[in-house]
N, CA, C and O atoms as a GROMACS GRO file, in nm:
protein
  348
    1UNK      N    1   0.614  -0.917   0.873
    1UNK     CA    2   0.638  -0.835   0.757
    1UNK      C    3   0.672  -0.695   0.807
    1UNK      O    4   0.585  -0.624   0.859
    2UNK      N    5   0.795  -0.654   0.791
    2UNK     CA    6   0.833  -0.519   0.831
    2UNK      C    7   0.885  -0.444   0.710
    2UNK      O    8   0.950  -0.502   0.623
    3UNK      N    9   0.855  -0.315   0.704
    3UNK     CA   10   0.891  -0.239   0.584
    3UNK      C   11   1.039  -0.213   0.574
    3UNK      O   12   1.107  -0.194   0.675
    4UNK      N   13   1.091  -0.213   0.451
    4UNK     CA   14   1.228  -0.173   0.425
    4UNK      C   15   1.238  -0.022   0.426
    4UNK      O   16   1.338   0.035   0.469
    5UNK      N   17   1.132   0.044   0.379
    5UNK     CA   18   1.127   0.189   0.364
    5UNK      C   19   0.984   0.236   0.390
    5UNK      O   20   0.892   0.156   0.406
    6UNK      N   21   0.969   0.367   0.393
    6UNK     CA   22   0.834   0.424   0.390
    6UNK      C   23   0.821   0.501   0.260
    6UNK      O   24   0.920   0.540   0.198
    7UNK      N   25   0.697   0.524   0.220
    7UNK     CA   26   0.668   0.605   0.103
    7UNK      C   27   0.546   0.689   0.136
    7UNK      O   28   0.451   0.641   0.197
    8UNK      N   29   0.548   0.814   0.095
    8UNK     CA   30   0.432   0.900   0.115
    8UNK      C   31   0.322   0.859   0.018
    8UNK      O   32   0.348   0.823  -0.097
    9UNK      N   33   0.199   0.867   0.066
    9UNK     CA   34   0.083   0.832  -0.017
    9UNK      C   35   0.083   0.910  -0.148
    9UNK      O   36   0.052   0.855  -0.253
   10UNK      N   37   0.117   1.037  -0.141
   10UNK     CA   38   0.117   1.124  -0.259
   10UNK      C   39   0.220   1.081  -0.363
   10UNK      O   40   0.213   1.123  -0.478
   11UNK      N   41   0.318   0.998  -0.323
   11UNK     CA   42   0.426   0.957  -0.413
   11UNK      C   43   0.405   0.819  -0.476
   11UNK      O   44   0.487   0.774  -0.556
   12UNK      N   45   0.297   0.750  -0.440
   12UNK     CA   46   0.275   0.614  -0.493
   12UNK      C   47   0.264   0.614  -0.644
   12UNK      O   48   0.326   0.530  -0.710
   13UNK      N   49   0.188   0.706  -0.701
   13UNK     CA   50   0.169   0.710  -0.846
   13UNK      C   51   0.304   0.728  -0.917
   13UNK      O   52   0.332   0.660  -1.015
   14UNK      N   53   0.384   0.819  -0.867
   14UNK     CA   54   0.516   0.844  -0.927
   14UNK      C   55   0.608   0.721  -0.912
   14UNK      O   56   0.679   0.686  -1.006
   15UNK      N   57   0.605   0.656  -0.795
   15UNK     CA   58   0.686   0.535  -0.773
   15UNK      C   59   0.644   0.424  -0.870
   15UNK      O   60   0.729   0.358  -0.930
   16UNK      N   61   0.514   0.404  -0.884
   16UNK     CA   62   0.464   0.297  -0.972
   16UNK      C   63   0.497   0.323  -1.118
   16UNK      O   64   0.509   0.228  -1.196
   17UNK      N   65   0.513   0.449  -1.156
   17UNK     CA   66   0.541   0.485  -1.294
   17UNK      C   67   0.690   0.506  -1.319
   17UNK      O   68   0.729   0.550  -1.428
   18UNK      N   69   0.775   0.475  -1.220
   18UNK     CA   70   0.918   0.500  -1.234
   18UNK      C   71   0.994   0.375  -1.276
   18UNK      O   72   0.941   0.264  -1.272
   19UNK      N   73   1.118   0.394  -1.314
   19UNK     CA   74   1.205   0.282  -1.349
   19UNK      C   75   1.256   0.210  -1.225
   19UNK      O   76   1.321   0.106  -1.236
   20UNK      N   77   1.228   0.266  -1.108
   20UNK     CA   78   1.271   0.208  -0.981
   20UNK      C   79   1.203   0.074  -0.954
   20UNK      O   80   1.259  -0.012  -0.886
   21UNK      N   81   1.083   0.057  -1.006
   21UNK     CA   82   1.008  -0.066  -0.981
   21UNK      C   83   1.032  -0.168  -1.092
   21UNK      O   84   1.072  -0.134  -1.203
   22UNK      N   85   1.007  -0.294  -1.059
   22UNK     CA   86   1.019  -0.404  -1.154
   22UNK      C   87   0.883  -0.474  -1.157
   22UNK      O   88   0.839  -0.528  -1.056
   23UNK      N   89   0.817  -0.474  -1.271
   23UNK     CA   90   0.685  -0.536  -1.280
   23UNK      C   91   0.581  -0.454  -1.206
   23UNK      O   92   0.602  -0.336  -1.174
   24UNK      N   93   0.468  -0.516  -1.178
   24UNK     CA   94   0.360  -0.447  -1.108
   24UNK      C   95   0.389  -0.438  -0.959
   24UNK      O   96   0.458  -0.523  -0.902
   25UNK      N   97   0.336  -0.336  -0.897
   25UNK     CA   98   0.351  -0.314  -0.753
   25UNK      C   99   0.234  -0.381  -0.682
   25UNK      O  100   0.118  -0.362  -0.721
   26UNK      N  101   0.264  -0.458  -0.580
   26UNK     CA  102   0.160  -0.530  -0.505
   26UNK      C  103   0.106  -0.444  -0.391
   26UNK      O  104   0.182  -0.372  -0.325
   27UNK      N  105  -0.023  -0.452  -0.370
   27UNK     CA  106  -0.089  -0.382  -0.260
   27UNK      C  107  -0.105  -0.480  -0.145
   27UNK      O  108  -0.151  -0.593  -0.164
   28UNK      N  109  -0.068  -0.437  -0.026
   28UNK     CA  110  -0.088  -0.516   0.095
   28UNK      C  111  -0.172  -0.432   0.191
   28UNK      O  112  -0.136  -0.320   0.225
   29UNK      N  113  -0.284  -0.488   0.233
   29UNK     CA  114  -0.368  -0.423   0.333
   29UNK      C  115  -0.358  -0.505   0.461
   29UNK      O  116  -0.401  -0.620   0.464
   30UNK      N  117  -0.302  -0.445   0.565
   30UNK     CA  118  -0.289  -0.514   0.693
   30UNK      C  119  -0.412  -0.482   0.777
   30UNK      O  120  -0.431  -0.368   0.821
   31UNK      N  121  -0.494  -0.584   0.799
   31UNK     CA  122  -0.620  -0.565   0.870
   31UNK      C  123  -0.599  -0.550   1.020
   31UNK      O  124  -0.518  -0.620   1.081
   32UNK      N  125  -0.674  -0.456   1.077
   32UNK     CA  126  -0.673  -0.434   1.221
   32UNK      C  127  -0.817  -0.406   1.262
   32UNK      O  128  -0.882  -0.317   1.207
   33UNK      N  129  -0.866  -0.482   1.356
   33UNK     CA  130  -1.007  -0.474   1.395
   33UNK      C  131  -1.048  -0.333   1.438
   33UNK      O  132  -1.163  -0.294   1.416
   34UNK      N  133  -0.959  -0.257   1.498
   34UNK     CA  134  -0.992  -0.123   1.548
   34UNK      C  135  -0.968  -0.015   1.442
   34UNK      O  136  -1.054   0.070   1.421
   35UNK      N  137  -0.853  -0.019   1.375
   35UNK     CA  138  -0.814   0.089   1.284
   35UNK      C  139  -0.858   0.072   1.140
   35UNK      O  140  -0.866   0.170   1.066
   36UNK      N  141  -0.885  -0.049   1.098
   36UNK     CA  142  -0.922  -0.074   0.959
   36UNK      C  143  -0.809  -0.145   0.885
   36UNK      O  144  -0.761  -0.249   0.930
   37UNK      N  145  -0.768  -0.090   0.771
   37UNK     CA  146  -0.670  -0.155   0.684
   37UNK      C  147  -0.553  -0.061   0.657
   37UNK      O  148  -0.570   0.044   0.595
   38UNK      N  149  -0.435  -0.100   0.702
   38UNK     CA  150  -0.313  -0.021   0.680
   38UNK      C  151  -0.261  -0.051   0.540
   38UNK      O  152  -0.258  -0.167   0.498
   39UNK      N  153  -0.220   0.053   0.470
   39UNK     CA  154  -0.172   0.037   0.332
   39UNK      C  155  -0.021   0.022   0.329
   39UNK      O  156   0.053   0.106   0.382
   40UNK      N  157   0.025  -0.085   0.265
   40UNK     CA  158   0.165  -0.109   0.237
   40UNK      C  159   0.174  -0.146   0.090
   40UNK      O  160   0.076  -0.192   0.032
   41UNK      N  161   0.290  -0.125   0.028
   41UNK     CA  162   0.311  -0.172  -0.108
   41UNK      C  163   0.439  -0.255  -0.111
   41UNK      O  164   0.527  -0.240  -0.026
   42UNK      N  165   0.449  -0.342  -0.212
   42UNK     CA  166   0.566  -0.430  -0.223
   42UNK      C  167   0.602  -0.446  -0.369
   42UNK      O  168   0.515  -0.462  -0.455
   43UNK      N  169   0.731  -0.442  -0.396
   43UNK     CA  170   0.780  -0.465  -0.531
   43UNK      C  171   0.911  -0.542  -0.522
   43UNK      O  172   1.012  -0.488  -0.479
   44UNK      N  173   0.908  -0.666  -0.564
   44UNK     CA  174   1.024  -0.755  -0.566
   44UNK      C  175   1.096  -0.754  -0.430
   44UNK      O  176   1.217  -0.734  -0.423
   45UNK      N  177   1.020  -0.776  -0.323
   45UNK     CA  178   1.079  -0.784  -0.189
   45UNK      C  179   1.101  -0.651  -0.120
   45UNK      O  180   1.133  -0.648  -0.001
   46UNK      N  181   1.085  -0.541  -0.191
   46UNK     CA  182   1.098  -0.408  -0.131
   46UNK      C  183   0.961  -0.369  -0.075
   46UNK      O  184   0.873  -0.326  -0.150
   47UNK      N  185   0.945  -0.384   0.056
   47UNK     CA  186   0.817  -0.356   0.121
   47UNK      C  187   0.821  -0.215   0.177
   47UNK      O  188   0.913  -0.178   0.249
   48UNK      N  189   0.719  -0.137   0.142
   48UNK     CA  190   0.714   0.003   0.186
   48UNK      C  191   0.584   0.031   0.261
   48UNK      O  192   0.475   0.004   0.211
   49UNK      N  193   0.599   0.085   0.380
   49UNK     CA  194   0.485   0.130   0.459
   49UNK      C  195   0.440   0.264   0.402
   49UNK      O  196   0.523   0.353   0.383
   50UNK      N  197   0.312   0.279   0.374
   50UNK     CA  198   0.261   0.402   0.314
   50UNK      C  199   0.218   0.497   0.426
   50UNK      O  200   0.137   0.461   0.513
   51UNK      N  201   0.273   0.619   0.422
   51UNK     CA  202   0.246   0.718   0.527
   51UNK      C  203   0.187   0.845   0.465
   51UNK      O  204   0.201   0.871   0.346
   52UNK      N  205   0.121   0.924   0.550
   52UNK     CA  206   0.068   1.053   0.505
   52UNK      C  207   0.176   1.160   0.519
   52UNK      O  208   0.291   1.128   0.551
   53UNK      N  209   0.141   1.284   0.494
   53UNK     CA  210   0.240   1.393   0.498
   53UNK      C  211   0.297   1.418   0.637
   53UNK      O  212   0.401   1.483   0.649
   54UNK      N  213   0.232   1.369   0.740
   54UNK     CA  214   0.283   1.384   0.878
   54UNK      C  215   0.364   1.262   0.923
   54UNK      O  216   0.414   1.259   1.036
   55UNK      N  217   0.376   1.164   0.834
   55UNK     CA  218   0.451   1.043   0.868
   55UNK      C  219   0.370   0.936   0.937
   55UNK      O  220   0.425   0.838   0.986
   56UNK      N  221   0.238   0.953   0.941
   56UNK     CA  222   0.149   0.854   1.003
   56UNK      C  223   0.106   0.750   0.901
   56UNK      O  224   0.086   0.780   0.783
   57UNK      N  225   0.090   0.627   0.948
   57UNK     CA  226   0.042   0.518   0.863
   57UNK      C  227  -0.089   0.558   0.795
   57UNK      O  228  -0.176   0.619   0.857
   58UNK      N  229  -0.103   0.525   0.666
   58UNK     CA  230  -0.229   0.548   0.593
   58UNK      C  231  -0.322   0.430   0.621
   58UNK      O  232  -0.285   0.314   0.604
   59UNK      N  233  -0.444   0.463   0.665
   59UNK     CA  234  -0.546   0.364   0.697
   59UNK      C  235  -0.670   0.385   0.611
   59UNK      O  236  -0.705   0.498   0.578
   60UNK      N  237  -0.735   0.274   0.577
   60UNK     CA  238  -0.866   0.278   0.512
   60UNK      C  239  -0.964   0.206   0.604
   60UNK      O  240  -0.928   0.107   0.668
   61UNK      N  241  -1.086   0.256   0.612
   61UNK     CA  242  -1.188   0.191   0.697
   61UNK      C  243  -1.234   0.059   0.637
   61UNK      O  244  -1.265  -0.035   0.711
   62UNK      N  245  -1.238   0.050   0.503
   62UNK     CA  246  -1.286  -0.072   0.436
   62UNK      C  247  -1.196  -0.105   0.318
   62UNK      O  248  -1.120  -0.020   0.270
   63UNK      N  249  -1.204  -0.228   0.272
   63UNK     CA  250  -1.132  -0.268   0.151
   63UNK      C  251  -1.188  -0.192   0.031
   63UNK      O  252  -1.113  -0.151  -0.058
   64UNK      N  253  -1.320  -0.172   0.028
   64UNK     CA  254  -1.382  -0.094  -0.080
   64UNK      C  255  -1.323   0.046  -0.089
   64UNK      O  256  -1.295   0.094  -0.198
   65UNK      N  257  -1.304   0.110   0.025
   65UNK     CA  258  -1.246   0.245   0.026
   65UNK      C  259  -1.106   0.242  -0.034
   65UNK      O  260  -1.070   0.331  -0.111
   66UNK      N  261  -1.026   0.141   0.001
   66UNK     CA  262  -0.890   0.129  -0.053
   66UNK      C  263  -0.895   0.111  -0.205
   66UNK      O  264  -0.819   0.174  -0.277
   67UNK      N  265  -0.985   0.025  -0.252
   67UNK     CA  266  -0.998   0.002  -0.397
   67UNK      C  267  -1.036   0.130  -0.470
   67UNK      O  268  -0.979   0.160  -0.575
   68UNK      N  269  -1.131   0.204  -0.416
   68UNK     CA  270  -1.173   0.330  -0.479
   68UNK      C  271  -1.058   0.429  -0.488
   68UNK      O  272  -1.044   0.499  -0.589
   69UNK      N  273  -0.976   0.436  -0.386
   69UNK     CA  274  -0.864   0.530  -0.384
   69UNK      C  275  -0.751   0.490  -0.479
   69UNK      O  276  -0.686   0.576  -0.538
   70UNK      N  277  -0.729   0.360  -0.494
   70UNK     CA  278  -0.611   0.311  -0.566
   70UNK      C  279  -0.640   0.269  -0.710
   70UNK      O  280  -0.546   0.238  -0.784
   71UNK      N  281  -0.765   0.269  -0.752
   71UNK     CA  282  -0.805   0.212  -0.880
   71UNK      C  283  -0.735   0.276  -1.001
   71UNK      O  284  -0.709   0.206  -1.099
   72UNK      N  285  -0.705   0.403  -0.996
   72UNK     CA  286  -0.650   0.472  -1.113
   72UNK      C  287  -0.499   0.482  -1.115
   72UNK      O  288  -0.442   0.551  -1.201
   73UNK      N  289  -0.432   0.415  -1.023
   73UNK     CA  290  -0.285   0.419  -1.022
   73UNK      C  291  -0.231   0.311  -1.115
   73UNK      O  292  -0.264   0.193  -1.100
   74UNK      N  293  -0.149   0.351  -1.210
   74UNK     CA  294  -0.091   0.257  -1.307
   74UNK      C  295   0.008   0.163  -1.240
   74UNK      O  296   0.071   0.197  -1.140
   75UNK      N  297   0.022   0.046  -1.297
   75UNK     CA  298   0.121  -0.054  -1.258
   75UNK      C  299   0.101  -0.111  -1.118
   75UNK      O  300   0.195  -0.167  -1.061
   76UNK      N  301  -0.019  -0.097  -1.063
   76UNK     CA  302  -0.052  -0.170  -0.941
   76UNK      C  303  -0.104  -0.306  -0.982
   76UNK      O  304  -0.178  -0.318  -1.080
   77UNK      N  305  -0.066  -0.409  -0.910
   77UNK     CA  306  -0.113  -0.543  -0.938
   77UNK      C  307  -0.265  -0.550  -0.926
   77UNK      O  308  -0.324  -0.476  -0.846
   78UNK      N  309  -0.327  -0.636  -1.004
   78UNK     CA  310  -0.472  -0.656  -0.994
   78UNK      C  311  -0.511  -0.734  -0.870
   78UNK      O  312  -0.628  -0.739  -0.833
   79UNK      N  313  -0.412  -0.796  -0.806
   79UNK     CA  314  -0.438  -0.874  -0.686
   79UNK      C  315  -0.398  -0.793  -0.562
   79UNK      O  316  -0.298  -0.722  -0.563
   80UNK      N  317  -0.479  -0.805  -0.458
   80UNK     CA  318  -0.452  -0.738  -0.332
   80UNK      C  319  -0.437  -0.843  -0.224
   80UNK      O  320  -0.516  -0.937  -0.216
   81UNK      N  321  -0.335  -0.829  -0.141
   81UNK     CA  322  -0.316  -0.919  -0.028
   81UNK      C  323  -0.374  -0.854   0.096
   81UNK      O  324  -0.344  -0.738   0.127
   82UNK      N  325  -0.459  -0.927   0.166
   82UNK     CA  326  -0.510  -0.880   0.295
   82UNK      C  327  -0.444  -0.966   0.402
   82UNK      O  328  -0.469  -1.086   0.410
   83UNK      N  329  -0.362  -0.903   0.484
   83UNK     CA  330  -0.292  -0.971   0.594
   83UNK      C  331  -0.379  -0.958   0.718
   83UNK      O  332  -0.394  -0.849   0.773
   84UNK      N  333  -0.437  -1.069   0.763
   84UNK     CA  334  -0.529  -1.065   0.876
   84UNK      C  335  -0.463  -1.104   1.008
   84UNK      O  336  -0.532  -1.138   1.104
   85UNK      N  337  -0.331  -1.100   1.013
   85UNK     CA  338  -0.257  -1.138   1.134
   85UNK      C  339  -0.305  -1.064   1.258
   85UNK      O  340  -0.318  -1.125   1.364
   86UNK      N  341  -0.333  -0.935   1.246
   86UNK     CA  342  -0.373  -0.854   1.362
   86UNK      C  343  -0.523  -0.834   1.373
   86UNK      O  344  -0.568  -0.745   1.446
   87UNK      N  345  -0.602  -0.913   1.301
   87UNK     CA  346  -0.746  -0.898   1.306
   87UNK      C  347  -0.793  -0.958   1.432
   87UNK      O  348  -0.913  -0.957   1.460
   0.00000   0.00000   0.00000
């Protein structure tokens, strides 16, 4: 799974609320035993790696932390995919 684009974490809410998306946006957490869970989003095959303001991958230490951060964003899917390929 490689991203088509990147998106800044601060822009997720705006992207999810825009006409650019179709349906709900899916959350993908790529698990890594050392770093935690990398945040990616997907909408109709458009996979976006979520980065911070410095262009670094956004990581969460736990799935709970990711849920707490993302809970109030509209149009995110209720289902989360955890990719354990690199666990």
